[in-house]
MIDO-449295 format. One record per residue: residue number from 1; residue in three letters; x negated, y negated, z negated of N, C-alpha, C in turn. Coordinates in Angstrom, 1 decimal, m for minus. Each point is the difference from the previous one (the first is absolute). Layout:
BEGIN
(site NUM; 'ALA'; (X; Y; Z); (X; Y; Z); (X; Y; Z))
...
% end
This chain:
BEGIN
(site 1; 'MET'; (m0.9; 1.4; m0.2); (0.8; m1.4; 0.4); (m0.5; m0.9; m0.2))
(site 2; 'ARG'; (m0.1; m1.4; 1.0); (m0.3; m0.7; m0.4); (0.3; m1.6; m0.7))
(site 3; 'VAL'; (m1.1; m0.5; m0.6); (1.0; m1.2; m0.8); (m0.5; m1.1; 0.4))
(site 4; 'PRO'; (1.2; m0.6; m0.4); (m0.3; m1.6; 0.6); (m0.4; m0.5; 0.1))
(site 5; 'VAL'; (m0.6; m0.7; 1.1); (m1.2; m1.1; m0.4); (0.2; m1.2; m1.3))
(site 6; 'ARG'; (1.4; m0.2; m0.4); (0.3; m0.9; m1.0); (m0.4; 0.7; m1.3))
(site 7; 'ALA'; (0.1; 1.2; m0.5); (m0.2; 1.0; m0.7); (m1.9; 0.0; m0.1))
(site 8; 'ARG'; (m0.4; m0.2; 1.4); (m1.1; 0.8; m0.8); (m1.2; m1.6; m0.3))
(site 9; 'TRP'; (1.0; m1.2; 0.7); (m0.7; m1.2; m0.6); (0.3; m0.1; m1.9))
(site 10; 'ALA'; (1.0; 0.7; m0.1); (0.5; m0.4; m1.8); (m1.2; 0.8; m0.5))
(site 11; 'VAL'; (0.2; 1.4; 0.8); (m1.4; 0.5; m1.0); (m1.2; m0.5; 0.1))
(site 12; 'ALA'; (m0.2; m0.8; 1.4); (m1.5; m0.5; m0.2); (m0.3; m1.6; m1.0))
(site 13; 'ALA'; (1.5; m0.4; 0.4); (0.1; m1.1; m1.5); (m0.1; 0.1; m1.4))
(site 14; 'ALA'; (0.0; 1.3; m0.3); (0.6; 0.6; m1.1); (m1.7; 0.3; m0.8))
(site 15; 'LEU'; (m0.9; 0.5; 0.7); (m1.0; 0.7; 0.1); (m0.8; m0.8; m1.3))
(site 16; 'PRO'; (m0.3; m1.1; 0.6); (m0.6; m1.1; m0.8); (0.5; m0.9; m1.4))
(site 17; 'ALA'; (1.6; 0.4; 0.1); (0.1; m0.2; m1.4); (0.1; 0.9; m0.8))
(site 18; 'LEU'; (0.0; 1.2; 0.6); (m0.6; 1.8; m0.8); (m1.4; m0.7; m0.8))
(site 19; 'HIS'; (m0.6; m0.4; 1.1); (m1.3; 0.4; m0.7); (m0.3; m1.0; m1.3))
(site 20; 'VAL'; (0.2; m1.3; 0.3); (0.2; m0.8; m1.1); (0.6; m0.4; m1.5))
(site 21; 'ALA'; (1.2; 0.6; 0.6); (1.3; 0.1; m1.1); (m0.7; 0.4; m1.8))
(site 22; 'PRO'; (m0.8; 0.7; 0.1); (m0.8; 0.5; m1.2); (m0.8; m0.9; m1.0))
(site 23; 'LEU'; (m0.4; m1.4; 1.0); (m0.9; m0.7; m0.6); (0.9; m0.4; m1.0))
(site 24; 'VAL'; (1.3; m0.6; 0.1); (0.5; m0.5; m1.4); (m0.1; 0.5; m1.5))
(site 25; 'THR'; (m0.5; 1.4; 0.1); (m0.8; 0.8; m1.0); (m1.1; m0.7; m0.8))
(site 26; 'ALA'; (m0.4; m1.2; 1.0); (m1.4; 0.0; m0.3); (0.4; m1.0; m1.2))
(site 27; 'LEU'; (1.6; m1.0; m0.5); (0.7; m0.9; m0.6); (m0.3; 1.0; m1.3))
(site 28; 'PRO'; (m0.4; m0.3; m0.8); (m0.3; 1.0; m1.7); (1.9; m0.2; m1.1))
(site 29; 'VAL'; (0.7; m1.0; 1.1); (1.4; m0.2; m0.8); (1.2; 1.0; 0.6))
(site 30; 'VAL'; (m0.7; 0.0; 1.2); (0.9; 1.4; 1.1); (m0.4; 1.1; m0.2))
(site 31; 'ARG'; (m1.6; 0.2; m0.5); (m0.4; 1.0; m0.7); (1.0; 0.7; m1.2))
(site 32; 'ARG'; (m0.2; m0.7; m0.6); (0.1; 0.1; m1.7); (1.7; 0.5; 0.2))
(site 33; 'ARG'; (0.9; m0.7; 0.9); (1.6; m0.2; m0.2); (0.1; 1.2; 0.6))
(site 34; 'PHE'; (m0.3; 0.8; 1.2); (0.2; 0.8; 0.7); (m0.2; 1.0; 0.5))
(site 35; 'PHE'; (m1.6; m0.1; m0.5); (m1.0; 1.5; 0.4); (m0.9; m0.2; m1.3))
(site 36; 'PRO'; (0.2; 0.4; m0.6); (m0.2; 0.5; m1.5); (m1.6; 0.8; 0.1))
(site 37; 'GLY'; (0.1; 1.0; 1.0); (m0.7; 1.6; 0.0); (m1.4; m1.1; 0.5))
(site 38; 'LEU'; (0.6; m0.4; 1.5); (m0.9; m1.0; 0.5); (m1.2; m1.2; m0.7))
(site 39; 'HIS'; (0.8; m0.6; m1.1); (m0.5; m0.7; m0.7); (m0.8; 0.3; m1.1))
(site 40; 'GLY'; (0.1; 1.0; m0.5); (m0.6; 0.6; m0.3); (0.9; 0.7; m1.5))
(site 41; 'VAL'; (0.6; m0.4; m0.5); (0.6; m0.2; m1.3); (0.2; 1.8; m0.2))
(site 42; 'GLY'; (m0.1; 0.0; m1.5); (0.1; 1.5; m0.5); (0.4; m0.6; m1.4))
(site 43; 'ARG'; (0.3; 0.9; m1.3); (0.4; 0.3; m0.7); (m0.6; m1.3; m1.1))
(site 44; 'PRO'; (1.1; m0.4; m1.2); (m0.8; m1.3; m0.1); (m1.3; 0.1; m0.9))
(site 45; 'ASP'; (m0.4; 1.3; m0.7); (m0.9; 0.1; m1.1); (m1.3; 0.3; 0.9))
(site 46; 'ARG'; (0.4; m0.3; 1.1); (m1.6; 0.7; 1.2); (m0.1; m1.4; 0.8))
(site 47; 'VAL'; (m1.4; m0.3; 0.2); (m0.7; m0.6; 0.7); (m0.7; 0.6; 1.3))
(site 48; 'ALA'; (m0.1; m0.5; 1.5); (m1.0; 1.2; 0.7); (m0.9; m1.2; 0.2))
(site 49; 'LEU'; (m1.3; 0.8; 0.0); (m1.4; m0.9; 0.4); (m0.3; 0.7; 0.9))
(site 50; 'THR'; (m0.2; m1.3; 1.4); (m0.3; 0.6; 1.0); (m1.2; m0.9; 0.8))
(site 51; 'PHE'; (m0.7; 0.5; 0.7); (m1.1; m0.7; 0.9); (m0.1; 0.2; 1.5))
(site 52; 'ASP'; (m0.3; m0.8; 0.6); (m0.2; m0.3; 1.4); (m1.3; m0.1; 0.7))
(site 53; 'ASP'; (0.0; 0.7; 1.1); (m1.4; m0.4; 0.6); (m0.9; 0.4; 0.3))
(site 54; 'GLY'; (m0.3; 1.3; m1.1); (m1.4; 1.0; m0.1); (0.1; 1.1; 1.1))
(site 55; 'PRO'; (m1.3; 1.2; m0.6); (m1.0; m0.6; m0.9); (m0.8; m0.5; 0.2))
(site 56; 'ASP'; (m0.5; m1.1; m1.1); (m1.4; m1.0; 0.5); (m0.9; 0.5; m1.0))
(site 57; 'PRO'; (m1.4; 0.2; m0.1); (m0.8; 0.5; m0.3); (m0.7; m1.0; m0.6))
(site 58; 'GLU'; (0.3; m1.2; 0.3); (m0.3; m1.4; m0.6); (0.3; m0.1; m1.5))
(site 59; 'SER'; (1.8; 0.2; 0.1); (0.8; m0.3; m1.3); (0.9; 0.9; m0.4))
(site 60; 'THR'; (0.4; 0.9; 1.2); (0.9; 1.5; m0.8); (m0.8; 0.6; m1.2))
(site 61; 'PRO'; (m1.3; 0.2; m0.2); (m0.6; 0.7; m1.0); (0.4; m1.1; m1.1))
(site 62; 'ARG'; (0.1; m1.0; m0.2); (0.5; m0.5; m1.1); (1.3; m0.2; m0.8))
(site 63; 'PHE'; (0.7; 0.2; 1.2); (1.5; 0.0; m0.2); (0.2; 1.2; m0.9))
(site 64; 'LEU'; (m0.4; 1.2; 0.6); (0.0; 1.1; m0.4); (m0.7; 0.1; m1.6))
(site 65; 'GLU'; (m1.2; m0.4; 0.1); (m0.5; 0.0; m1.7); (0.9; m0.7; m0.8))
(site 66; 'VAL'; (1.0; m1.0; 0.1); (0.9; m0.7; m0.9); (0.5; 0.9; m0.1))
(site 67; 'LEU'; (0.7; 0.8; 0.7); (1.4; 0.5; m0.1); (m0.4; 1.2; m1.2))
(site 68; 'ALA'; (m1.0; 1.0; 1.0); (m0.4; 0.7; m1.3); (0.3; m0.6; m1.8))
(site 69; 'GLU'; (m1.1; m0.7; 0.3); (0.0; m1.2; m1.4); (0.7; 0.1; m0.6))
(site 70; 'HIS'; (1.6; m0.1; 0.7); (1.4; m0.4; m0.6); (0.5; 1.3; m0.1))
(site 71; 'ARG'; (m0.2; 1.1; 0.7); (0.2; 0.9; 0.0); (1.8; m0.1; 0.8))
(site 72; 'VAL'; (m0.1; m0.9; 1.4); (0.9; m0.5; 0.8); (m0.7; 1.1; 1.1))
(site 73; 'ARG'; (1.8; 0.1; 0.5); (m0.2; 1.0; 1.7); (0.7; m1.6; 1.2))
(site 74; 'ALA'; (m0.1; 0.4; 1.0); (0.5; m0.9; 1.0); (0.2; 0.3; 1.0))
(site 75; 'THR'; (0.2; m1.1; 0.8); (0.3; 0.7; 1.9); (m0.9; m0.8; 1.1))
(site 76; 'PHE'; (m1.0; 0.7; 0.4); (m0.3; m0.7; 0.8); (0.3; m0.1; 1.9))
(site 77; 'PHE'; (0.2; m0.9; 0.5); (0.4; 0.0; 1.2); (m1.2; m0.4; 0.7))
(site 78; 'LEU'; (0.1; 1.3; 0.7); (m1.6; m0.2; 1.1); (0.0; m0.2; 1.6))
(site 79; 'LEU'; (m1.0; m0.6; 0.1); (m0.2; m0.3; 1.5); (m0.9; 1.0; 0.9))
(site 80; 'GLY'; (0.5; 0.6; 0.6); (m0.6; 1.0; 0.7); (m1.5; m0.4; 0.3))
(site 81; 'VAL'; (m0.2; m1.2; 0.9); (m1.0; m0.3; 0.2); (m1.1; m0.5; m1.5))
(site 82; 'MET'; (0.5; 0.1; m0.9); (m0.9; m0.3; m1.1); (0.0; 1.5; m0.9))
(site 83; 'LEU'; (0.6; 1.1; 0.7); (m0.4; 1.2; m0.7); (m0.6; 0.6; 0.5))
(site 84; 'GLN'; (m0.1; m0.2; 1.7); (m1.0; 0.7; 1.0); (m1.2; m0.7; m0.6))
(site 85; 'ARG'; (m0.5; m0.5; m0.5); (m1.3; m1.1; m0.7); (m0.2; 0.9; m0.6))
(site 86; 'SER'; (0.8; 0.1; m1.1); (m0.3; 0.5; m1.6); (0.1; 1.4; m0.6))
(site 87; 'PRO'; (0.5; 1.0; 1.1); (0.8; 0.7; m0.5); (m0.3; 0.8; m1.6))
(site 88; 'ASP'; (m1.0; 0.0; m0.5); (m0.3; 0.2; m1.3); (0.8; m0.8; m0.9))
(site 89; 'LEU'; (0.2; m1.4; m0.1); (0.9; m0.5; m0.9); (1.3; 0.4; 0.2))
(site 90; 'GLY'; (0.3; 0.0; 1.3); (1.7; 0.7; 0.2); (m0.3; 1.7; m1.2))
(site 91; 'ARG'; (m0.5; 0.8; 0.5); (0.0; 1.0; m1.0); (m0.1; m0.5; m1.7))
(site 92; 'GLU'; (m0.7; m0.8; 0.1); (m0.4; m0.2; m1.4); (1.5; m1.1; m0.9))
(site 93; 'ILE'; (0.5; m0.6; 0.8); (1.5; m0.5; m0.4); (1.1; 1.3; m0.6))
(site 94; 'VAL'; (m0.1; 0.9; 1.3); (1.0; 1.1; m0.2); (m0.3; 0.6; m1.4))
(site 95; 'ALA'; (m1.6; 0.3; m0.1); (m0.8; 0.9; m1.3); (0.4; m0.9; m1.4))
(site 96; 'ALA'; (m0.2; m1.2; 0.5); (0.4; m0.7; m1.2); (2.1; 0.1; m1.2))
(site 97; 'GLY'; (0.4; 0.6; 1.4); (1.0; 0.3; m0.6); (1.3; m0.8; 0.6))
(site 98; 'HIS'; (m0.6; m1.0; 1.3); (0.9; m0.9; 0.5); (0.4; 0.1; 1.1))
(site 99; 'GLU'; (1.3; m0.5; 0.3); (0.5; 0.1; 1.4); (m0.6; m0.7; 1.3))
(site 100; 'VAL'; (0.6; 0.6; 0.8); (m0.2; m1.0; 1.2); (0.9; 0.3; 1.2))
(site 101; 'GLY'; (0.2; m1.5; 0.6); (0.7; m0.5; 1.1); (m0.1; m0.5; 1.1))
(site 102; 'VAL'; (0.7; 0.1; 1.0); (m0.5; m0.3; 1.4); (0.3; m1.6; 0.0))
(site 103; 'HIS'; (m1.0; m0.7; 0.6); (m0.1; m1.8; 0.0); (0.0; 0.0; 1.6))
(site 104; 'GLY'; (m0.3; 1.1; 0.5); (m0.5; m0.3; 1.3); (m1.2; 0.1; 0.3))
(site 105; 'TRP'; (m0.4; 0.1; 1.5); (m1.2; 0.3; 0.6); (m1.2; m1.0; m0.7))
(site 106; 'GLN'; (0.5; m1.1; 1.5); (m0.8; m1.7; m0.7); (1.0; m0.6; m0.8))
(site 107; 'HIS'; (m0.4; m1.5; m0.2); (1.0; m0.4; m0.6); (0.8; m0.9; 0.6))
(site 108; 'ASP'; (0.7; 0.7; 1.0); (0.8; m1.1; 1.4); (1.0; 0.2; 0.0))
(site 109; 'ASN'; (1.1; m1.4; 0.2); (1.3; m0.4; 0.0); (1.1; 0.9; 0.8))
(site 110; 'LEU'; (0.2; 1.0; m0.4); (0.8; 1.0; 0.7); (1.1; m0.7; 0.6))
(site 111; 'LEU'; (0.3; m1.1; 0.0); (1.1; m1.3; 0.9); (m0.8; 0.6; 1.3))
(site 112; 'ARG'; (m1.1; m0.1; 0.5); (m0.5; m0.1; 1.2); (m0.1; 1.6; 0.2))
(site 113; 'ARG'; (0.3; 1.2; m0.4); (0.2; 1.2; 0.5); (1.0; 0.1; 0.4))
(site 114; 'GLY'; (0.4; 1.0; 1.2); (0.6; 0.5; 0.5); (0.6; 1.0; m1.0))
(site 115; 'PRO'; (1.2; 0.7; 0.5); (m0.3; 1.4; m0.7); (m0.9; 1.2; 0.1))
(site 116; 'ALA'; (m0.5; 0.2; 1.2); (m1.0; 1.0; m0.1); (m0.9; m0.5; m0.4))
(site 117; 'ALA'; (m1.0; m0.7; 0.1); (m0.7; m0.6; m0.7); (m0.2; m0.4; m1.3))
(site 118; 'THR'; (1.4; m0.1; m0.7); (0.2; 0.3; m1.8); (0.0; 1.8; 0.1))
(site 119; 'VAL'; (0.6; 0.7; 0.5); (m0.2; 1.3; m0.5); (m1.2; 0.1; m0.1))
(site 120; 'ARG'; (m1.3; 0.0; 1.3); (m0.7; 0.5; 0.1); (m1.0; m0.6; m1.3))
(site 121; 'GLU'; (m0.3; m1.1; 0.0); (m0.4; m1.0; m1.6); (0.0; 0.3; m1.2))
(site 122; 'LEU'; (1.2; 0.6; m0.2); (0.5; 0.1; m1.4); (m0.4; 1.9; 0.2))
(site 123; 'ALA'; (0.6; 0.5; 1.0); (m0.3; 1.2; m0.4); (m1.8; 0.7; 0.5))
(site 124; 'ARG'; (m0.4; m0.9; 0.6); (m1.9; 0.6; m0.7); (m0.4; m1.0; m1.0))
(site 125; 'ALA'; (0.3; m1.0; m0.4); (m0.2; m0.3; m1.6); (0.3; 1.4; m0.8))
(site 126; 'ARG'; (1.5; 1.0; m0.2); (0.5; 0.5; m1.0); (m1.0; 0.9; 0.2))
(site 127; 'THR'; (m0.4; 0.9; 1.5); (m0.5; 1.1; 0.7); (m1.1; 0.0; m1.2))
(site 128; 'LEU'; (m0.8; m1.2; 0.2); (m1.4; 0.2; m0.6); (m0.4; m0.3; m1.5))
(site 129; 'ILE'; (1.3; m0.6; m1.1); (0.1; 0.2; m1.2); (0.2; 1.3; m0.2))
(site 130; 'THR'; (0.9; 0.7; 0.6); (0.4; 1.0; m0.5); (m1.4; 1.3; m0.2))
(site 131; 'ALA'; (m0.6; m0.7; 1.6); (m1.5; 1.0; m0.2); (m0.9; 0.3; m0.7))
(site 132; 'VAL'; (m0.2; m1.3; m0.1); (m1.2; m1.2; m0.7); (0.1; 0.6; m1.6))
(site 133; 'THR'; (1.6; m0.7; m0.6); (0.3; 0.7; m1.7); (0.6; 1.1; m0.6))
(site 134; 'GLY'; (0.5; 0.7; 1.0); (0.9; 0.8; m0.3); (1.6; 0.3; m0.4))
(site 135; 'GLN'; (0.1; m1.6; m0.2); (1.5; m0.1; 0.0); (0.5; m0.5; 0.8))
(site 136; 'THR'; (1.3; 0.2; 0.2); (0.6; m0.7; 1.2); (1.0; m1.0; m0.4))
(site 137; 'PRO'; (m0.3; m1.2; 0.6); (0.6; m1.6; m0.4); (1.8; 0.4; m0.1))
(site 138; 'ARG'; (0.5; m0.5; m0.9); (1.2; m0.1; m0.2); (1.0; m1.2; 0.3))
(site 139; 'PHE'; (m1.3; m1.0; 0.0); (0.8; m1.8; 0.3); (m0.7; m0.7; 0.6))
(site 140; 'LEU'; (0.2; m0.2; 0.7); (m0.4; m1.4; 1.0); (0.4; m1.5; 0.0))
(site 141; 'ARG'; (m1.3; m0.6; 0.0); (0.5; m1.6; 0.0); (m0.8; m0.6; 1.0))
(site 142; 'PRO'; (1.1; m0.7; 0.7); (m1.0; m0.3; 1.4); (m0.6; m1.1; m0.4))
(site 143; 'PRO'; (m1.0; m0.4; 0.5); (m0.6; m1.4; 0.3); (0.4; m1.4; m0.1))
(site 144; 'TYR'; (0.1; m0.8; m1.2); (0.3; m1.1; m0.2); (1.7; 0.2; m0.4))
(site 145; 'GLY'; (0.3; 1.4; m0.2); (1.3; 0.1; m0.1); (0.7; m0.3; 1.2))
(site 146; 'VAL'; (m0.1; 0.3; 0.7); (1.1; m0.5; 0.9); (0.5; 1.7; 1.0))
(site 147; 'LEU'; (1.1; m0.1; m0.1); (0.7; 1.1; 0.7); (0.5; m0.5; 0.9))
(site 148; 'THR'; (0.0; 0.8; 1.2); (0.6; 0.4; 1.0); (1.0; 1.0; 0.3))
(site 149; 'GLY'; (0.8; 0.0; 1.3); (1.0; 0.9; 0.2); (m1.1; 1.6; 0.0))
(site 150; 'PRO'; (m1.1; m0.4; 0.9); (m0.5; 1.2; 0.1); (m0.9; 0.7; m1.1))
(site 151; 'THR'; (m0.5; m1.1; m1.0); (m0.4; 0.2; m0.9); (1.0; 1.1; m1.2))
(site 152; 'LEU'; (1.1; m0.7; 0.1); (0.9; 0.9; m0.7); (0.4; 1.6; 0.7))
(site 153; 'LEU'; (m0.4; 0.4; 1.3); (0.6; 0.4; 0.7); (m1.6; 1.5; 0.0))
(site 154; 'ALA'; (m0.8; m0.8; m0.1); (m1.2; 0.7; 0.0); (m0.3; 0.6; m1.4))
(site 155; 'ALA'; (0.4; m0.6; m0.8); (0.1; 0.3; m1.8); (1.1; 1.2; m0.1))
(site 156; 'ARG'; (1.1; 0.2; 0.8); (0.6; 0.6; m0.1); (m0.5; 1.5; 0.8))
(site 157; 'ARG'; (m0.7; m0.1; 1.0); (m0.3; 1.1; 0.6); (m1.4; 0.5; m0.6))
(site 158; 'LEU'; (m0.7; m0.7; m1.0); (m1.2; 0.3; m0.5); (0.4; 0.4; m1.3))
(site 159; 'GLY'; (1.3; 0.4; m0.5); (0.3; 0.1; m1.3); (m0.9; m1.0; m1.0))
(site 160; 'LEU'; (m0.2; m1.3; 0.2); (m0.5; m1.1; m1.2); (1.6; m1.0; m0.3))
(site 161; 'VAL'; (m0.1; m0.2; m1.0); (0.6; m1.2; m0.8); (m0.5; m1.1; m0.2))
(site 162; 'PRO'; (0.5; m1.3; 0.9); (0.0; m0.7; m0.1); (0.3; m1.5; m1.9))
(site 163; 'VAL'; (m1.4; m0.1; 0.3); (0.0; m0.8; m1.4); (m0.4; m0.8; m0.5))
(site 164; 'LEU'; (0.2; m1.3; m0.2); (m0.9; m1.4; m0.1); (m0.3; m0.3; m1.1))
(site 165; 'TRP'; (0.7; m0.9; m0.7); (m0.9; 0.0; m1.5); (1.2; m1.5; m0.3))
(site 166; 'SER'; (0.3; 0.0; m1.7); (1.0; m1.6; m0.3); (m0.9; m0.6; m0.6))
(site 167; 'CYS'; (m1.6; 0.2; m0.1); (m0.9; m1.1; m0.8); (m1.0; m0.1; 0.5))
(site 168; 'TRP'; (m1.1; m0.7; 0.6); (m1.0; m0.5; 0.1); (m0.8; m0.8; m0.1))
(site 169; 'GLY'; (m1.5; 0.5; 0.0); (m0.9; m1.3; m1.0); (m0.3; m0.8; 1.1))
(site 170; 'ARG'; (0.0; m0.6; 1.3); (m0.4; m0.5; 0.6); (m2.0; m0.4; 0.1))
(site 171; 'ASP'; (m0.1; 1.5; m0.5); (m1.5; 0.2; 0.3); (m1.0; 0.4; 1.1))
(site 172; 'TRP'; (0.6; m0.5; 1.2); (m0.8; 0.0; 0.8); (m0.7; m1.7; 0.5))
(site 173; 'ALA'; (0.9; m0.8; m0.8); (m0.4; m1.6; 0.8); (m1.3; m0.2; m0.8))
(site 174; 'ALA'; (m1.0; m0.8; 0.7); (m1.2; m0.4; m0.5); (0.2; m1.0; m1.1))
(site 175; 'THR'; (0.9; m0.6; m0.3); (0.3; m0.2; m1.4); (0.4; 0.2; m1.2))
(site 176; 'ALA'; (0.7; 1.7; 0.6); (0.2; 0.7; m1.2); (m1.0; 0.0; m1.3))
(site 177; 'THR'; (0.4; m0.3; m1.0); (m0.7; 0.6; m1.4); (0.9; 1.4; m0.9))
(site 178; 'ALA'; (m1.1; 0.5; m0.9); (1.1; 0.9; m1.1); (1.1; m0.5; m0.6))
(site 179; 'ASP'; (0.3; m1.2; m0.2); (0.5; m0.9; m0.6); (1.2; m0.4; 1.0))
(site 180; 'SER'; (m0.2; m0.6; 1.2); (1.4; 0.2; 0.7); (0.8; 1.0; 0.6))
(site 181; 'VAL'; (m1.4; 1.2; 0.1); (0.9; 1.2; 0.4); (0.6; 0.8; m1.4))
(site 182; 'TYR'; (m0.4; 0.0; m0.9); (0.7; 0.4; m1.2); (1.5; m0.8; 0.1))
(site 183; 'ASP'; (m0.4; m1.3; m0.1); (1.3; m1.2; 0.2); (1.4; 0.3; 1.0))
(site 184; 'THR'; (m0.8; m0.1; 1.4); (0.9; 1.1; 0.5); (0.6; 0.8; 0.3))
(site 185; 'VAL'; (m0.5; 1.3; m0.7); (0.8; 1.0; 0.2); (1.0; 0.1; m1.2))
(site 186; 'ARG'; (m0.7; m0.6; m1.3); (0.8; 0.0; m1.3); (1.4; m0.4; 0.2))
(site 187; 'ALA'; (0.0; m1.6; 0.8); (1.1; m0.6; 0.2); (1.3; 0.9; 0.4))
(site 188; 'LYS'; (m0.5; 0.9; 1.0); (0.9; 0.4; 0.5); (0.1; 2.0; m0.6))
(site 189; 'LEU'; (m0.8; 0.6; m0.6); (0.1; 0.8; m0.6); (1.0; 0.4; m1.5))
(site 190; 'SER'; (0.7; 1.3; 0.7); (1.3; 0.2; m1.2); (m0.2; 2.0; 0.2))
(site 191; 'GLY'; (0.7; m0.2; m1.1); (m0.2; 1.8; 0.1); (0.6; 0.5; 1.5))
(site 192; 'GLY'; (m0.5; 1.4; 0.4); (0.8; 0.4; 1.4); (m0.9; m0.7; 1.1))
(site 193; 'GLY'; (m0.8; m0.7; m0.1); (m0.5; m0.7; 1.1); (m1.4; 0.8; 0.4))
(site 194; 'THR'; (m0.3; m0.4; 1.4); (m1.2; 0.5; 0.2); (m1.0; m1.3; 0.4))
(site 195; 'ILE'; (m1.2; 0.0; m0.8); (m1.3; m1.1; 0.6); (m0.9; 0.2; 1.5))
(site 196; 'LEU'; (0.2; m0.9; 0.5); (m0.9; 0.1; 1.0); (m1.5; m0.4; m0.2))
(site 197; 'LEU'; (m1.0; 0.6; 0.1); (m1.5; m0.9; m0.3); (m1.2; 0.9; 1.6))
(site 198; 'HIS'; (m0.9; m0.8; 0.2); (m0.5; 0.7; 0.9); (m1.4; 0.1; m0.3))
(site 199; 'ASP'; (m0.7; 2.0; 0.0); (m1.4; m0.2; 0.0); (m1.2; m0.3; 0.1))
(site 200; 'SER'; (0.6; m0.8; 1.3); (m0.8; m0.2; 1.0); (0.3; m1.0; 0.4))
(site 201; 'SER'; (m1.0; m0.6; 0.8); (0.0; m1.3; 0.5); (0.0; m0.1; 1.4))
(site 202; 'CYS'; (m0.3; 1.1; 0.4); (m0.2; 0.2; 1.4); (1.0; m1.0; 1.6))
(site 203; 'THR'; (1.0; m0.3; m0.9); (1.2; m0.9; 0.9); (0.2; m1.3; m0.8))
(site 204; 'SER'; (m1.0; m0.1; m1.1); (0.2; m1.8; m0.3); (m1.3; m0.3; m0.1))
(site 205; 'ALA'; (0.3; m0.9; m1.3); (m1.0; m1.1; m0.2); (m1.8; 0.8; m0.3))
(site 206; 'PRO'; (m0.4; 0.5; 0.1); (m1.4; 0.6; m0.6); (m0.7; m0.2; m1.5))
(site 207; 'GLY'; (0.4; 1.2; m0.5); (m0.2; m0.2; m1.6); (1.6; m0.3; m0.6))
(site 208; 'ALA'; (0.9; m0.4; 0.5); (1.2; 0.1; m0.8); (0.5; 0.7; m0.5))
(site 209; 'TRP'; (m0.4; 1.5; 0.3); (0.2; 0.9; m0.9); (m0.1; m0.3; m1.4))
(site 210; 'ARG'; (m1.3; m0.3; 0.1); (m0.4; m0.2; m1.5); (1.3; m1.0; m1.5))
(site 211; 'ALA'; (1.2; m0.7; 0.7); (0.5; m0.4; m0.2); (1.2; 0.3; m0.8))
(site 212; 'GLY'; (0.4; 1.7; 1.0); (0.9; 0.5; m0.4); (m0.6; 1.4; m1.3))
(site 213; 'LEU'; (m1.4; 0.1; 0.2); (m1.0; 0.8; m1.2); (0.2; m0.6; m1.0))
(site 214; 'GLY'; (m0.1; m1.2; m0.2); (0.1; m1.2; m1.3); (1.2; 0.1; m0.4))
(site 215; 'ALA'; (0.8; 0.3; 0.5); (1.9; 0.2; m0.5); (0.3; 1.0; m0.6))
(site 216; 'LEU'; (m0.4; 1.0; 0.8); (0.6; 1.1; m0.5); (0.0; 0.9; m1.4))
(site 217; 'PRO'; (m1.3; m0.5; m0.5); (0.3; 0.4; m1.6); (1.2; m0.8; m0.9))
(site 218; 'ARG'; (m0.1; m1.0; 0.4); (1.3; m0.8; m0.8); (1.0; 0.3; 0.1))
(site 219; 'LEU'; (0.7; 0.4; 1.7); (1.0; 0.6; 0.5); (0.4; 1.2; m0.3))
(site 220; 'LEU'; (m1.2; 0.7; m0.6); (0.7; 1.2; m0.2); (0.1; 0.3; m1.9))
(site 221; 'ALA'; (m0.5; m1.0; 0.0); (m0.3; m0.6; m2.1); (1.2; m0.4; m0.2))
(site 222; 'GLU'; (0.8; m0.8; 1.3); (1.6; m0.9; m0.3); (0.8; 0.9; 0.4))
(site 223; 'CYS'; (m0.2; 1.5; 0.7); (0.8; 0.8; 0.3); (0.6; 0.8; m1.1))
(site 224; 'ARG'; (m1.3; 0.3; m0.8); (0.0; 0.8; m1.2); (1.0; m1.2; m1.3))
(site 225; 'ARG'; (m0.3; m1.1; 0.3); (0.2; m0.4; m1.2); (1.8; m0.4; 0.2))
(site 226; 'GLN'; (0.4; 0.5; 1.1); (1.5; 0.0; 0.7); (0.7; 1.2; 0.0))
(site 227; 'GLY'; (m0.8; 0.9; m0.1); (0.3; 1.3; m0.4); (0.3; 0.6; 1.4))
(site 228; 'TRP'; (m0.1; m0.4; 1.3); (m0.7; 0.8; 0.9); (m0.7; 1.0; 0.4))
(site 229; 'THR'; (0.4; 1.5; 0.1); (m0.9; 0.6; 0.4); (m0.8; 0.0; 1.7))
(site 230; 'VAL'; (m0.9; m0.5; m0.2); (m1.2; m0.6; 1.2); (m0.3; 1.6; 0.9))
(site 231; 'GLY'; (0.2; 0.6; 1.4); (0.1; 0.6; 0.5); (m0.2; m0.1; 1.2))
(site 232; 'PRO'; (0.0; 1.1; 1.6); (0.0; 0.2; 1.3); (1.4; m0.4; 0.2))
(site 233; 'LEU'; (0.2; 0.0; 1.1); (1.1; m0.7; 1.4); (0.8; 1.1; m0.4))
(site 234; 'GLY'; (m0.1; 1.9; 0.0); (0.3; 0.8; 0.5); (1.1; 0.5; m1.0))
(site 235; 'GLY'; (m0.9; m0.5; m1.2); (0.9; 0.7; m1.7); (1.0; m1.1; m0.1))
(site 236; 'HIS'; (m0.1; m1.3; 0.5); (0.6; m0.8; m0.5); (1.2; m0.3; 0.7))
(site 237; 'ARG'; (m0.2; 0.7; 1.3); (1.6; m0.1; 0.6); (0.7; 1.5; 0.1))
(site 238; 'ASP'; (m0.9; 1.1; m0.4); (0.4; 1.6; m0.6); (1.4; m0.6; m0.8))
(site 239; 'VAL'; (m0.3; m0.6; m1.7); (0.4; m0.3; m0.8); (1.4; m0.9; 0.0))
(site 240; 'ALA'; (m0.3; m0.8; 1.1); (1.2; m1.1; 0.3); (1.1; 0.4; 0.7))
(site 241; 'GLU'; (m0.4; 1.1; 0.8); (1.3; 1.2; 1.1); (0.9; 1.0; m0.3))
% end
C-alpha cells in the first residue's frame, strides 16, 4: 500500500520534534514533578552519590581514598575513551565495591547524533565497561544530561535506565571551590536525592575536580547528620521501587 504524500510529510515533520522532545527533562522542576526516577529520587532516608567523566588516573584514586575512609560506596558514570586509557582504574573502582554506569564514549552532546550513531556510541561504551570491569552497567547518564528521542530508544535497546540528578555542585567551573561546591549541593540536597560530582576534569576547567574532592567529606558528614544513608544509585533506586 502506497503511503499518501501528506502522510509522509507529516512523519518527516514529526521526526525532529521526537528527537528534541525529551530535552524538556533538562529542567529540574519538570523532572522532579513528572519523572522522579529520571530525577534520581529514592527513599527519603537515602542519598545516592554519583560521579561523572572518569576514570582519571590524576583524580579518581583520590576520590576512592576518601570514599574508603568514610566507608561509602558510589556510582561512577564512565566515559569509554577514559576507561580505554585506564582500564586498571576501572577495575579498581569495581573492586572497591562501587557501581559503574554508562556516560557515553566521549563527552559529546547526543543532540547532534542520529539514532544509529547514538546506539553505536552507547553500545560501544557499555560493551567496554562490561568487558573491562566485569560489571554490566545498569544506568545511563548522557553527557550534559541531554536526553533525546534516539537516546531513550538506545537505552531501552541496551537495557539501560537513564538517571540524571537532583543536585549538583557545579564543580566543573574554574571558579569552583570546596565551599562553593558544598553550598551549591546542600541548597538542593534532601533525603531521597541524587548528588552529581565529577571525579575528572577531562571536560572541565583544569584541576576543577579538586573543589569537589574538597567538598566531599563535608557533604558526607552532612548526610550523616541528617540521618541519610549514602550509597550507589542501584541500591537507592531498588529500595524506592
